[in-house]
N, C-alpha and C positions, 0 to 999 in steps of 0.2 A: 322230241323226249327220246330219251334212248330208253328202251327196257332192260338193258345189257346188264347183268348184276354186278359184274365187275366194275363196268364205268360208275353205276352207281353207288357201289362201295367206295370208289375214289375219288368222288366228288363230298362222301359225307367225310371221308380222313381230311379231303382239303379244306373243309367248311370246321373241322373241329381241330385241325393241330393233330389227328388222333392216329398212328401207325405210319408208314411209309404208303402213300398212293402209286407209287409207281410197284408195288407187291401187293398180288393178288392172292396172295396165302398167308401173309403172316397172320399171328394173335388178333391184332386189330382187326384184319378180315374177318377174321371166324365169329368175333365179337359182335361185330356190324352185321354180319349174315345170321345169327341168332336173333338179333335186334328186328331184322326186317321180315323173319320167318313169322316171329312172335306179333308183330304190329300187321303185317298181312293179315292173319287169323282175327284180330280183334277188328279190323276194318272189314272183316267177311260179314262175321256177327254183327255189325253194327248197325246193319241198311240190307236190303232186301236189292241187292244191286244187278242191273240187267244184264251184265256181262258176266253173270255167272248162271244167266238161263240156259236150257237146253233143252229140246223136245224129247218127250219121253214116250215110249209104246210098249204098250204090254200085253204080250199074245195069250189070251185066257184059253183053256184047254177042261172039256167036259171033265167033272170030277175033281180037278186039280183046285186047291183053296189057296196054297200058299207058293208065292213069288219072291224071287230075290232080284233087287232092280239092280241096273248096274252099278260096278263098284265106285265110280266117279258121281255118283246123285247123292248128293247129303240129303233132300228131303225133296218130297213130292210139294210144289207149288200149287197145282190145279189140274185136275182131272176129268174129260169128258166119257159118258157114257154112251155116248152115240144117240140117243135119244132127245137131246137137249137137255139134259137131267145132269147137274153135276154129280161128280164123285167125292163122297165126304169121308174125312178120315173119322174116324169113331174112339170112343176111349173103350178099356178093358172092361169099367163099370156097365156102358151100354150094351157092348157085347153081350156079357152073361144075361143083363137083365133083358136085353130087346129082340136080340139077333142070334145068339147062338141056336144052332137047330136043336129040337127038343125031339128025340128019338120016339118017347112015348106017345107022340102025336103024330109020328111018321113023316116028322118035318125032315127036309134035303136040304142041300146046298145049291141046290139047282134053282135059278130065277134069271130076274133081271137085274143086273150088276148097279149098284148104288153104294156102297159103303166098301170100307176097307180099314185096317189098321195094322200098326206095326208091332211086330213079334220079335223083333232081337235081330240079330245081325250073324251074317255066315262068318264062322269062326275062322277061316283062311284069308278071306279077301277085306273082310268088315262091312261088306256091302249090307244094306238093310233087305228085312226080308217081309215082304206084307203078305197078311191074310186078306181076300178078298171074298165078301160073301155074294151068295145068289148069282152063281157060276153058269152061263148059258149053255143048253144041252149039246150047242156045235159049237166049234172054235171061232174065236171072235178075237177082235183088240179093241183095246181103249188106250188113248192117247190122252198125252198134256204137255206139262211142262215140269221140270224139275231144276233143283238148284244145286251146281256142281259143286266138288271139292275141290280146293286148292292145295296140290300135291307140297309137302313139307319140302325145303332146301335142306341139303346136307353140306357137309365139308367139299365131298367129291364135288361141288358145282363150280368151286371156286377156281378160277382160270380157265374157264371152259366158256365164258361169254353166255352165261346161263339166260335165257329168255325167261320173262316173268309173266308172260302173257297164260291166262287170260287176264290178268291186273293190267289195266288200260294206262294209258300213256298221260292221262288228264288227272290219273290217279298218283303219280311220282312226286309229287313235289309235298303232296300230305303224307307221303309216305316217307321223304328223306326229313321230313321235319320231325315226326315222331323219333325216329332213329337219333337226329341229333339231339334229342331230349337225352334217350338212353345212353349217348355217350357222355355229355355231358354230365351224366349220373356214376357214369364208370371213373370219370377223370377226377370227381370231386367238387365240380364247377356249381356250387351251391345257390349261387346268386343267377345262374342261368338258366338251370334245370324248368322252373316253374313258368317264367314267359317263356320259353321254347315251349313246354307243353301248352301253355294256352294259344300260341301260335299255332301250332298244329291242328288243336281242337276247331279255332276258327276256321283251318283251311278242310277242316272234314266237314265240317256243316256247311260252308260255302259248297263243295261239292256235290253232298249228300241234298242241299237246295235246289242243284242245279238239274238234277235229276228228278225233283218232285215237280218242277214246271218247267217242264219242258213243253213247248207249245204245240207239239203233235199228240201231246195225252191230254188233250183238254178233257174235262170230265165232263161226262153228258149222263142226262140221266137214265137211269136201266130200263128194261123193258118189262113194262106191267105185268104181273103173273098170269091175267086172264089173259091177256094178248098172248103172253109166249105161248100157252097153252094152246090157241088156237091156231097160230101158225105151225107149231108143230105136229097137232090134228092135220092140218092140210097139207102138211108136207107129208105124209102118212096117209093120205088118200081119202082124209075123211071131210065132209062137206059140213062146216059149223057156220 
């Protein structure tokens, strides 16, 4: 299954008899490109797909609370603090009610990391900015995983054999199904639009289900809190 943008567009043209399959840059190609872009965005928002995962590392500096994530990270999925505890994203309400340092009590931003909150985006790159609490007194790192952004397609990508990666091969038939429905709408083929949309939705559900039922991801019981604490303490040299 090819991930080549021009080949995908040509195939959709042939299936719908819309535009010239031999032309990579005609108006029909531009219309289908817009459909591909929109439908990829919708598919990305539909599920936490593993093909969008990326390892993330943040280097913490003493006294520095605000950090700009890599511009290709849409959101954090999970972070570790280095001591076996999860890193939590908190709300503004919780921040001001529980976590904001109170200078009248001589509270500082120093401590052991366990929370952060999104406070906006970089005005140049659009990268998310994270405020992190309880910064250690020495340089350290926290790491975990984030979800990457899919780059938007543009007319300049037509005719260049543009790859759709990281959008995976197993999702191409689903993407095409949604795009065919869009083309039917452009063509005014009302009797074909809703059956095609229903077919596309079935494909999406099947694809999503294949991720949910992956045999290597068998559900296992979590480690009980008391046992987790015991393991962490033993790792840190304490006999419990």
